[in-house]
N, C-alpha and C positions, 0 to 999 in steps of 0.2 A: 453417361450421367443415369443415376439411379433414382426412380420416383419421378413425379412430377416436377417442372421444370416451374421457377419463383416466375422467371417473365418466357412469354411465349410469344410469337410476333408469328402473326401469318397472313400472309399474300397482299400486306399491306402497299398501297399504290397513294401518292399526294400528286394533286392537282391544284396548279394555279390559274387564273383565267390572266388572258394576253391576247390581244388583237383579235374580240369577238369570240373565244371558244376557251376551250378548258386544254391546256396544255399538263400532261402527264410528266414529272420530276424526278418521283420514285417509283418503284416499276417489282411487283411482288416479292418485296421484301418478307423473309423468315428466317426467324432464328429463336432456338432454346437456349435461357441460361439459368445453370442452375444455381440454388442457394452456394455462396461461398466461391463459384465461378465468377473471372474476368474477362468479359468480353473487349476488344479492340476494336473500333472504329477506323480504319484508313482507308482516305482515297484523296484524288487532286479534290484543288479549289474549286467549291461548284458543283462537286459531285452527288452532295445530298447528304451528308451527315447531320448538318445542325438541323436541316428539315425534316428529317428520320428523328431524329433527338426527339423537337419540338412537336413532331407528330404521336410521338409514343406519350406524350402526357400533357398532349391536348393543349399546346401552347402555339400553336400555328395562328398565322391573323386572322380575326373574324371575317374581315372581306377579303373576297380576292382568291381564298385557299382553302381546300377541303381536302378530307381523307374519302375518296373514290370507291374505295375498299377497303376489306381486311380487319382483323380481331390482333386485339392486343391483349392479354390478359396477364393479372398480376394478381400472386397469391390465389389463385382459382377468382380473382372479380374482370369482368370486362369493362378495362376501362375506357375503351370508346362509347360506352352507353350508358357511365356513370352520371349522374346530376352532376352541375358543376358543384357544389356546395361539399358532394360527398368524394370528389376527387379532391376538394383544396384537404379533408379531413385526411 
């Protein structure tokens, strides 16, 4: 890959609330995606593919789920810190 990635994910971790505590369902996810590149995500049912995808664009449930840590950058913009109206644009 040459130049800055269009999408960069660093140390992403997602947790769900259950049984009085927080339980990690995605741990330490990292990848870069260059303009024009295609990334395939493969895994067994329940392995976290959908949770990961929803976390990247902040479409996780508002209650009982949280991004515990990590960074998601798209075209240099930190998606996890954007206000919701800016993210929608």
